[in-house]
Phi, psi and omega in degrees: 000144173250155176246125176273144178235121170267117191250096178278123186202179179204130185298343185264009187254124181291330177297309179305314179302316187281355173276002182311307183300316180298315178298322176298323174297317178299317180297319177294312186296319193241350172046233189285358175286350176249133178246113186266131173233119181274126179242117181276129184287318186073066187301318180217139172271328183230146180297330183300333182293324174286323177299319178298334181266003175091015178286143170224157180305320180295317180291327177290320181293313178301326183294337184291336181296322181287342181274343182301338184290343176273352164108340181287149180298136174224150170225096184279064175266113184304135182281164182297335178198164174286140181237153178277173186250359192290322183296323175297314178297321178298325177296327177294318178293321178300321177297312182300327180281322185267326182209073185301337180284355179250007184301314181297318181295322175298311182305310180297318179298322181290318177307302184299322182291327182293318189253000180227011178215162181278005184295145174260107195266031162250011174256124183307320182295326177289321180293318176306318179298321177293314181299322181295346180266357181263119174299144172083011176229154175259100189299320182294318182291325180292316180294321174300339181264353188310318183257017178292162179296322181296311181293321179294317177303310183295317180297309180299328178290321174295316179299323179289317176297326179292341183254049178228034187266354185298132175081005186255179181305325187293320176295322185297324182276003179069031185245022171259172175217161183219069189264345182217035180122258186290157170295124185240160170290147172265159180269143344274132170247133178246124171254119182259138179211149178248168174298335180283356177095359177284145189214131175228145178249133169240090190269142176072191180291124185226154169288161181296334180295326178297317179295321184294321182292318176305313180294320181297326184277322181293321182207089180297347180281352183296148174276129183241109183289140172285162177301146175290163183287344180196179184294328191302314179301327179294311183292329178295339175269356184234085182303334180274357176089173181226150171280168180300312183300323176296312178298316178302318180295316178302321183281354184280137180264139173051223182261022176295157177281135173303153180239089185292331178293314180295319175296322179289322172302317179295322175295319179294325176297317177296323181292319178299328180275001180078014184269337179225165175242145178248124176244117180299127180221120180053229183266016181212226187199159167247133182251137177226159173293137178291142176292000000 
């Protein structure tokens, strides 16, 4: 049996970005037993929506400092202005339609650009620059499709689905938002479901243990992989690479605390041996298997 996961997220949300280590653990432990479906929330259509809430480039840069404790790379360089997230979400949908196997890669690239570069990603040229760095996609074609009927329909369907959290477990936990009308899921929210119709919600930012408990209750027959002996097996499964915090999380047993220092030392040993590559990102790095 497989468990389907509906992953409500947005590339412009720092909470969604900071969930990277927990999601990497799920992918390692359960692999192909999980079927992921990414649903973009579309946090903002216009930059003015953030400005009306009092957001400024300086405030958003300062806020990144508080998210560093979760381990993902940040580069809190104030952007020229506050930007909306809709164009990034549309780029994900354009990718899903044109090259579905590259959807996750595009999502990750947009997240890294949002939180480790000064790009304002509601500008099509800035989005194009990010897409051009992703192998296997045609950046010009994707940008040209952002306002197509197909992309618009898919994007609006995701926005509507994201705004169906009223009265559910996520709202009970205080992990919903109501910024533009209906009660919506916050990023990241994971909805787990089985073919038999069983369903559990882990709304908003959660520790990996919450996800693991959901899966154990939904299907105790799942195979749950133990942590690998070192970083290399984890990286071999992740062609887009993993951050140091993501590697550390995958290497962690049970409810132990991740050890990012030990993970980085092991990664540096592999890099010195020519087995992995280190790409500096923000205040950390993304590690990939060496070609």
